[in-house]
KEDO-649548 format. One record per residue (C-alpha): residue number from 1; residue in three letters; x, y, z. Coordinates in pm, whole numbers, plus 32768, in hexadecimal, padded with zeros to 4 digits. Each point is the difference from the previous one (the first is absolute). Example, Ala and Ser with C-alpha at 12.3 -4.5 7.8 and 13.67 -1.06 7.14 Angstrom:
[r 1 "ala" [84CE 7E3E 830C]]
[r 2 "ser" [8089 8158 7FBE]]
***
This chain:
[r 1 "unk" [7F8D 7EB0 8436]]
[r 2 "unk" [7F5E 8001 7E94]]
[r 3 "unk" [8106 8085 7EFC]]
[r 4 "unk" [7FB6 804D 7E79]]
[r 5 "unk" [817B 7FB1 7F69]]
[r 6 "unk" [8085 7FDE 7EAC]]
[r 7 "unk" [8006 7E63 7F88]]
[r 8 "unk" [8044 7F25 7EFB]]
[r 9 "unk" [7EDE 7FB2 7F21]]
[r 10 "unk" [7FAC 7E98 8015]]
[r 11 "unk" [80A2 7FD3 8114]]
[r 12 "unk" [7F85 80F8 811D]]
[r 13 "unk" [80B5 7F78 8145]]
[r 14 "unk" [812D 8071 7F74]]
[r 15 "unk" [7FE9 818E 802A]]
[r 16 "unk" [80E8 8152 8048]]
[r 17 "unk" [804F 8048 8173]]
[r 18 "unk" [8030 8170 7FA8]]
[r 19 "unk" [7EE4 8023 7F3A]]
[r 20 "unk" [7F3F 7FA6 80FD]]
[r 21 "unk" [7ED4 8102 8080]]
[r 22 "unk" [7F17 7FDC 8142]]
[r 23 "unk" [7E63 800A 7F99]]
[r 24 "unk" [7F11 7FDB 80E2]]
[r 25 "unk" [7EE0 7EDE 800C]]
[r 26 "unk" [7EF5 80A7 7F48]]
[r 27 "unk" [8095 8095 7EC5]]
[r 28 "unk" [8116 7F15 7FB9]]
[r 29 "unk" [7F38 7F4D 7F08]]
[r 30 "unk" [7F9A 81A8 7F56]]
[r 31 "unk" [816B 8047 801C]]
[r 32 "unk" [8068 7EE6 7F67]]
[r 33 "unk" [7F30 7FF5 7EC1]]
[r 34 "unk" [8043 816F 7FAF]]
[r 35 "unk" [818E 7FC9 8039]]
[r 36 "unk" [7FF4 7EB9 7EDD]]
[r 37 "unk" [7F1B 809F 7F33]]
[r 38 "unk" [80E6 8148 8008]]
[r 39 "unk" [812D 7F47 8004]]
[r 40 "unk" [807F 80D1 80F7]]
[r 41 "unk" [818D 7FF9 800A]]
[r 42 "unk" [8014 7EC5 7F5B]]
[r 43 "unk" [80DB 7F36 7EDF]]
[r 44 "unk" [7FA5 7EE8 7F39]]
[r 45 "unk" [7FA5 7EA7 80C6]]
[r 46 "unk" [7F91 80BD 813E]]
[r 47 "unk" [7EE1 8017 80C0]]
[r 48 "unk" [7F71 80BA 8134]]
[r 49 "unk" [7FA5 7EF3 80F7]]
[r 50 "unk" [7F7E 8001 817D]]
[r 51 "unk" [80B0 7F53 80F2]]
[r 52 "unk" [7FE9 7FC6 8173]]
[r 53 "unk" [8185 8031 80EB]]
[r 54 "unk" [802A 801A 8120]]
[r 55 "unk" [8179 806D 80B7]]
[r 56 "unk" [808D 7EE1 7F83]]
[r 57 "unk" [801D 8073 7EA6]]
[r 58 "unk" [80B4 8126 7F77]]
[r 59 "unk" [7EB6 807D 7F4E]]
[r 60 "unk" [7F86 8049 8162]]
[r 61 "unk" [811E 8119 8040]]
[r 62 "unk" [7FDD 8099 7EAB]]
[r 63 "unk" [7E87 8021 801A]]
[r 64 "unk" [8025 80BC 815E]]
[r 65 "unk" [8079 8126 7F44]]
[r 66 "unk" [7F2C 7FF7 7ED4]]
[r 67 "unk" [7E5C 7FC3 7F75]]
[r 68 "unk" [7F14 802C 7F02]]
[r 69 "unk" [7EDF 80B3 809E]]
[r 70 "unk" [7EB0 8037 7F38]]
[r 71 "unk" [7F75 812A 8028]]
[r 72 "unk" [7EA1 8085 7F55]]
[r 73 "unk" [8030 7ED4 7EDD]]
[r 74 "unk" [8165 80AD 7F9F]]
[r 75 "unk" [8125 7EF7 8085]]
[r 76 "unk" [813F 809B 808A]]
[r 77 "unk" [818D 7F67 8061]]
[r 78 "unk" [806C 80C9 814C]]
[r 79 "unk" [80DD 7FFC 812A]]
[r 80 "unk" [7F6D 7F85 812B]]
***
């Protein structure tokens, strides 16, 4: 499953599993660009980053309930 999660800037492999949201493969890069430009819910030294996770990662279970979706150019954070 492809997810977008808050990561430490410069160390993107370190991410906050609780912030993980699932995204579609097709729109992941567009959503990522919008989230980082608007600094959506980010603190200093954080960025949104795309991660590929499976059922062995905690982020997988958080992302099953939350998603970022894009429709008509508008990105929304929603429950699945």
